[in-house]
C-alpha positions as CSV (number, residue, x, y, z in Angstrom):
1,M,-2.1,15.0,51.4
2,S,-3.6,18.2,52.6
3,K,-4.9,19.0,49.1
4,K,-6.8,15.7,49.2
5,L,-8.2,16.5,52.6
6,F,-9.2,20.0,51.5
7,I,-10.9,18.7,48.3
8,G,-12.8,16.2,50.3
9,S,-13.9,18.8,52.9
10,S,-14.8,21.4,50.4
11,L,-18.1,21.5,48.5
12,L,-16.4,21.4,45.2
13,S,-15.9,18.1,43.4
14,N,-12.6,16.6,42.2
15,E,-13.2,17.7,38.6
16,Q,-13.3,21.4,39.5
17,T,-9.8,21.8,41.0
18,G,-8.9,24.4,38.3
19,S,-12.0,26.5,38.8
20,M,-11.8,30.0,40.2
21,E,-13.8,29.1,43.3
22,F,-11.5,26.2,44.2
23,Q,-8.4,28.3,43.6
24,I,-9.7,31.1,45.9
25,S,-10.8,28.6,48.6
26,H,-7.4,26.8,48.4
27,L,-5.5,30.2,48.8
28,T,-7.8,31.1,51.7
29,N,-6.8,27.8,53.4
30,R,-3.1,28.6,52.9
31,V,-3.7,32.1,54.3
32,L,-5.2,30.6,57.5
33,K,-2.3,28.2,57.9
34,L,0.3,30.9,57.4
35,T,-1.4,33.3,59.8
36,D,-1.4,30.6,62.5
37,H,2.3,30.0,61.8
38,L,3.1,33.7,62.0
39,K,1.3,34.0,65.4
40,L,4.0,31.7,66.8
41,H,6.9,32.9,64.7
42,N,6.3,36.7,64.3
43,K,9.8,37.4,63.0
44,D,9.6,34.9,60.1
45,Y,9.8,37.5,57.3
46,S,10.1,34.9,54.5
47,S,6.7,33.5,55.5
48,Q,5.3,37.0,55.9
49,R,6.4,37.8,52.3
50,G,4.8,34.6,51.1
51,L,1.6,35.5,52.8
52,W,1.5,38.9,51.1
53,K,2.0,37.2,47.7
54,I,-0.8,34.8,48.4
55,L,-3.1,37.6,49.5
56,G,-2.3,39.6,46.4
57,K,-3.1,36.6,44.2
58,R,-6.3,35.9,46.0
59,K,-7.3,39.6,45.7
60,R,-6.7,39.5,41.9
61,L,-8.7,36.3,41.5
62,L,-11.6,37.8,43.6
63,S,-11.5,40.9,41.6
64,Y,-11.7,39.0,38.3
65,L,-14.5,36.8,39.7
66,S,-16.5,39.8,40.9
67,Q,-16.3,41.3,37.4
68,K,-17.3,38.1,35.5
69,N,-19.7,36.4,37.8
70,L,-21.1,38.5,40.7
71,P,-23.5,35.9,42.2
72,S,-20.8,33.3,42.4
73,Y,-18.4,35.9,44.0
74,E,-21.0,36.8,46.6
75,N,-21.7,33.2,47.4
76,L,-18.0,32.4,47.7
77,I,-17.2,35.3,50.1
78,N,-20.1,34.3,52.3
79,K,-19.1,30.7,52.3
80,L,-15.4,31.4,53.1
81,N,-16.3,34.2,55.5
82,I,-14.0,36.8,54.0
83,R,-14.5,40.5,53.4
84,K,-15.6,42.0,50.1
85,L,-13.2,43.9,48.0
86,K,-12.9,47.7,48.4
87,I,-14.0,49.5,45.2
88,R,-12.0,52.5,44.3
């Protein structure tokens, strides 16, 4: 149910659910939900580990998108209001 609400509220259409932009925005939505949960339950280490895994996956997807399509990457991070990746 939340996926349908998220698809409807996002700027992406229903045909693009497998696109990089949708996957990153969906992971960002999950990160926001988990951070709210962890504010109430700060000793929930299983959820904390899940959050770390989601953040790692989102970071890998953002890194790939920045290498393949830089304008789309910059547009997405501005739309989602997340920080740019650190370049080593």
